[in-house]
C-alpha positions, 0 to 999 in steps of 0.5 A: 505545520504550515496548515494556513497555505499547505506545500501540497495539494492532492487532488482525489480523495479516494484510498491512494490520494487519503494515504499521502495525505495522511502520510505527509500529515504524519511526517509534519507536512500540511496538505490540501485535498480536494475532490470534485464529487460533491458527496462521498463516494458510495459502494463496495468497488474495490474491497480487498486489501492484501497483506502488504497493504494491511502492513502499511495501513498498520504503519500509519497507525489505521489499524481499523482496516485489519480489524473491521475487514472481513476475510474473503468468503470462499466462492460456491458454484451452482449446478445450472438452474439449481441451488445444488452446489457444484463446487467451492472454491478460493479466491485466496491461495494458500499461505502458511501462517508465519511469525514474520507476516502478522497479517496474512489473511486478506480482508475485505472492506469496502472503499465507503467505509474505508474512506471515512476511516482514513478521513477520520485520521486526517482529522486528527491533524485538522484536515478534512476534504474539500468536496465539490472542488475541482482542479481546472488546471496548473501551470508549474515552475522550478519555485512551485505550482500555480492551480486553478480551482473551481467549487460552487461556480467560483474561481480560485487561484492557489499556489502550492509547493507540490501537487499529486494527482490521485484523480482517477483515470479520467482525472485532469492532472495526467491529462494536463501533464501530457503523460500517455496513458499506454495499454488497451481496452478489453472490449471482451470484458464487460460487467454491471457491478454495484451494491444491493440489498436482497434476501433469497431462499436459501441463500446463505451469507457465508459464501460468495455466490456464483451462477452462470458462467462468462460466456453466456449470462453470470452473476456473483453475490458477496455478502457484506454487512457494510451495506445491510444486514440483507447487503450484497456486492454484485457483479452481472457479466456474460456475453448474452447480457446487454450491460449497457442497456442494464446499467440504466434500469434499476428493474432491468438489475432485478429482473437479471438477477431474478433470471439467474438465481433459481430461488424466491428473491425479495428486493428492498433496494439497489444502493449503488451500480456501475458498468465497466470494461477492462482497461490495462493502461499505465503512464510511461512516469510517474511525475513531471517536475513538482507534480506527480501521479498516483493509483488510477491516475497512474494506472489501471487494470483488470480487476482480477487479482485485486491488485489495484487500490493495493497498488494505488496506496502503496504508490501514495506511501512510496512517494509520501516520506521521499517528499516529506524530506526533500520538502523539509531540505533535508534531501536533495530533490533527486530523491523524488526521482526514485518514487518513478524509478521504484514504482515503474517496474512494480506497476508494469509487471503488476499489469502483466500478473492481473492480465494473465489471471484475467485471460486464464478465469476467463478460459477456464469459467473459474475466477479462483485460477492463476492465484498465486501467493503473489497476490499478497504482494509481500514479494514486491521489491526494489533491489534494483534501485539506486538508493539502496545498499547491500554489503551482502548480496553479490552483485550480478550484472545484467540481473533481470528485474523481478520486482513483483516476485513471490515472497522467499522468506529464506532469502533477504536483500536490500529493497525488500519488505522488512519482516516483522518479528513477535515478542521482542523484550524491551529492556534498559528501562525501569519496567520492561516491555514486550513489542514486535518489530512492526511496532518501531516502524513509522512512515516519518523516520528510518529505523537502524536495526543493529543485530549484535552479540552484545551492546558493546559490539553495537556501540560505535554504529550507535555512536556514529548515528547520535548525529542524526536527528531523531525525528528522521532516523532512530536506532533499535539494538536486537541482542541473542536471547542468549545475553543476559541484559541489565538496566544499563544506559544505552545510547539505542532509543530501543534496546531488544532481546529477541526472546524467541529468535524470531527476528534473527531468523527472519532477518537471517542472522547469526547470534554471532554476528554484527549486521545492520539493516537500515529500514526506510520509512516505508517498511522498505530495507534500505541497508544491509551493512556491516557496520558505520560505515555502510550506515553513512554510505546509505544514508549518503544516498538519502540525506544531503551532505551536511547531515552526513558529514555529522555522522562522519565527524562523529564517527571519527570522534568516538569510535576510538574511545569505544574501542578503548 
């Protein structure tokens, strides 16, 4: 890892930038990450983390996000002018627990805490965010990118190979690339939000309280101990409020809240606040040459549905492993084109989903309206991608792209999220162990998952995989519970027995069937194939020809031996 002169400059140290940095560092690629703000950002901001993003943090080994995050409290609305409850509703659509979805409960964790957690993980790689450092301009060539940075009034020329812009909607990277930010500004949706410390007689901390309405004057208060034992995230809204003026005055914030809550309020501190209008915009492409955009630098939208932060970190996760392979010389630069091809349809559909929820919420005066399991983000897919391969799916010409679908556990194709499975017995070693399939998947290698009736059925496929570099391709054999496996040597990196049938069920495999799944470093199914030939065909879409040729040679040498 070249830490002296990092080959990747990440501009912007919000959630997307931090995920991009950690993904690359875990892939052995050093990064330099800068942020123009001189001090760490404070505030809850977008705090909702949906199940697909919780899986992403799990793959990155950042367990604190799920452990420290709190479930979304129920919303309690009140009869006008009283503390008498009108109704309780949920911001989270109901989804039945499933062994294939280990993190089925969405969590709330403020961005201030999330940033601290992620920066601690960067520090394990001797990487820290350079605060108060601003990108002023850049020029790129076929060989790299020359950037001009400033800090404390001093200018620096920094040469790097790649730039990732995660510097937000007003950032310099997208603007200098000249990427249009297509969409609209919704003047009818304005909000003042922030963090505040207050106590109120009769105001419990088990609910997300809502007073008033959208059309006139309204307030919502979400309790959060991250701000303090008396801490809340607040939202002020309504056409009758002068939100521009309120956002400029702590005293007006206090007065407005008092006017909306019919009880005795004691204010202790206003921690942070900001006002915003709903902007619904996205770029027409996510990269130009050696420079990429992700997160709010590439797309912004209504806060309804809480998909923004989640979409941004998923952008970064999709890009990270691809950029690592290309920089290492293991993949052709054309692999980077699939970042744009895979994320553009997802974000386009995400904007449609969140805008629909926004419009329904305004019309119905109900924040929980229009919230379906699609928000869990587990149905997000790239089945349409040119680098996925499915030998079991029937091609349908003109089939519409449905990149933001609802998860259907009874259907699985290449390009879908890879399911989890618990209680997998790890055998073939002195001390058997129990693990989950998610315990195998990591951002720096592909996992070839071979379902087979017996170890002998899997051996030809494993033989072909022996040519692969273990740092980028690993293997696991999954055997049905009926198979008795003694302490045997296996060419697989992991030999697993599906004790309770969870894996065979989640991956829709029959116990007498041989079926191979190649799981990408981002937890997406890259391929579903019959055997070694299909594996080779998939990897030819990812790796340079020389690596695929090594698989072919070993396959030709070993298969006759295994068949004897």
